[in-house]
N, C-alpha and C positions, 0 to 999 in steps of 0.2 A: 697215271696206274697210280690204284690204292693204298693207302698205306697196310702194310704188312701185319697182320695183326698174329695171325696165326703161326706159332713154329714154323711149321712146315714150309710157308710163303718167307718168314725171316733167312734161315738156311739156303734158300733157293735162290733168295733175293743175297746176300751173305756171298753165294758161289761164281753169283753174276756178277756183281762188282767188285770181286778178285780179279776177273776178268775186265776190268777197264781198265785204264791207262794208271789212274792212282790206286788203285789196287795190285794193279802189277808189279810197282813203286813198293808199296808194304809186303807185297812176298816175296818179295826180293830181300826186303832186309830179315822179316824173318829168312829167309834159306843162311845168307850168311851170320844169322845168331845161330841156327839150330848147330850149323859146320863146326863152330866150337864145339861142339858136346858131344859129337861122335869116337870119342872115349869114355865117354858117360855113361851115354844111352845105347845100350844093347842088347838083343836079347832072342830070345826067341816070336813073343808075337807083339806087334804094338798096333795099338788103337788108336787112331786121328775118329775125332767128330768135327763132321764136317767138312766141305770140301775147299780146298785153298785154290781151287781152278786146275790150275794146274801144277799143286803140292811139290814144288822146286823143291822140298827139301828131301825127299822120300827116297832120293839117291843116296843124301849121305848118311843116312843111318843104319845103323847097322844091329836089323832086325832081320829075324828068316821066316816070317812073317808081318805084312804090313795090313793088316784092313783098314777098312773108310767106310766109319756108318755117315748114312747118312738120313736125312729125314723125307726126300724124294728119289722115283728108283734113276738109276743112270747104267746103264748097262754096261758102261765102258770103264764107270771109274764102284762102282759101291759094290762092297763089299756084304755089308750090312744097310738093308731099310729098316727103321724103327727110329721110334720118337729118342729124342738124345736123351731123356731125363729113366728112361725106361728102356733099361737097355737088355734082351733077349739072352744075355751071355752068363755061364756059371760063376758063381763066388771061385774070388782068385784065379782065375786066369787069363789074364792081360800081364808083362809084362812093364806095358809102358804105355801110359794114355797123353797122348797131345788132343790143346785146346785151341781152337785160332780161334781165335772173337769167339769163342763158341759160350762161354761163358756170360757172356758180353748180351747175348741173346734175352737172358731169365732175367727175368725178374727180383728181390729176396726171396719172394713168396713160392716163385718158383726156383731155389736152387734146387741142381741136381745135384752138388758134392758130393751126396750120401748117397746117390746109387754106382758114383763110379767111382768110390770108396772099394767101393762092395765086389767093382770083379776084378781091382786092382791086386793081383800080388803080393803077399807080402815083401816087402824089399825092393817094390816097385818104383817106378817115376809117375811123377805127376805135372806136366809142361804145362805153364800158360802162358798163352799169347798176349799179353791182354793191353787194354787202349787206358793209360791212366787218365784218371779225371778230374782230377787240377789239373792238366795240362790244354792245350788249344783242342786236340783234336775229339774230348771227353767232353769238348760243349759244342764239338761240331758234333757227335754224338747221341747226343739226349734230345739236343736244339736244329741240326737242317733236315732241310727235306730229300737232301741230294747224300742224304749219307747210307751206308754200307745197308741197311737194312729196308732201301725204299722209301724213306720217309716215312717209319715206326720210330719210338725214339729208343735207342736201345738203353743200355745200364751198366756205365763202366764200373766195375770190382779195384780197389783199391789192393797194394799187397796185403796191406794192413789187415783187410779184412779178411784176403783168402786166407790168411793164417793165422787168425782171430778164431776163422770156422776149421780151419784146419787141426789146431796143435791137441787136442783133444783128445784127438784122431789118433795122436803115438806119431803123426808127420815133424820130419826135421829137411830147412832149410840145405839146399845144395848148391844153388846157381840162384844170382841176381844179377839181374839189369838189366837196366834203363836207354833207352837209346829212339831214334830217330826224333831228332830238333826242328825238323823243316816242318810249317804247319800245313794245315790241308788245301790247297792250290785244286781251282774249278781247272784251268788250263795249262798247259805244257810247258808256254814262255813262262809263267810265274812256279811252274814246277823248277824247273831247270836254275829257277834264278833262287831259290829258295833252299836249293840243293846244297848251299857251302852253309847254311848252319846246320847239315850234319855233319862236315868239318868242325864246326869253331864248338859247336858241341861238347867234345869230346873232350876239349879245356874249362870252359868257363859256356855258360850260357844264359839268359836274359831271362831263359823260359824254361820251364820241364819238360822233358820227353815227353814226346806222346806216347809210345809204347812201352812194355820190359817184358822181362820173359824169368820168371819166377819158375826153378824147377825144387818140387818135395820129392822126399822118399816116402814111404810107406815104411815105419821101424819096428822092428817086430825082434824082439830076446832071442839070441843065440841057440841058445836051446829049446826054442819052440819049431827052430828051420831044419828041414829034414838036410840028410848030409848030402852036398855037390859032388858031380860027381868031376872023376878025376881028368872030366876035357873042361871046364871049367876054371879049373884053378892058372890055366895058363893064358886066360885072356890079360889081356896089360890092360891098367890104367891109368889116368894121367892124374897123379902126385897130388896136385891142387885139392883136389878133392875127397882126397880119403881122410884128412883131421873134419871134415867137414857129416857125408856117407858114410852111412858102416853099407858091402857092398858084400851078400855072401858068396862076389862071383873074385875079391879081391885078397 
């Protein structure tokens, strides 16, 4: 099959990869990671950019509406069919944007963060589930013909580069965690054997973690925000985030 050069083909290939045995392992790791954040991530509208096949984490996130933006039509999944760097949404219209390996599909010249920032509400959250460029997974994404974009090179972004792109927009880091230390393996036999590295890596690892979860909040001065409704004041939050994120619902 030809390498995916068009963004539509890239995201179609990414969805297919999430349905593969290796992709399912990573999707499960994403689900576990986001399950820890359900007290932080809540609101009215969540927008996910690209499909993670079964999107296991949808059930654990507390949003009234969960939208899925895809580059190709799927009547069973897609809420929006659009380019992910040209969203047909109003400014300040969604409470949370989740990007599972979506940023890796774009080159530095195609940076979609400005567009994502445009549609995100003040005090909303951007969630990046990305590949560490310094890990074995980073090399796999760049050079492997079996990588998630079907032979096309991916573009892993470091946490530092993302934070640098967002700092002048007023974003604050709320959460960061590096996870999944097992390298990419082609066969089920080797995937099972290497899973021990995910246990050891939480204590000490000879190699960088393959993936990261970075959550940032679009900070706006409190006097510029509308008054919260009384019901919103009852929403609970996890104390660990109070010193780092400023949430109008807290």
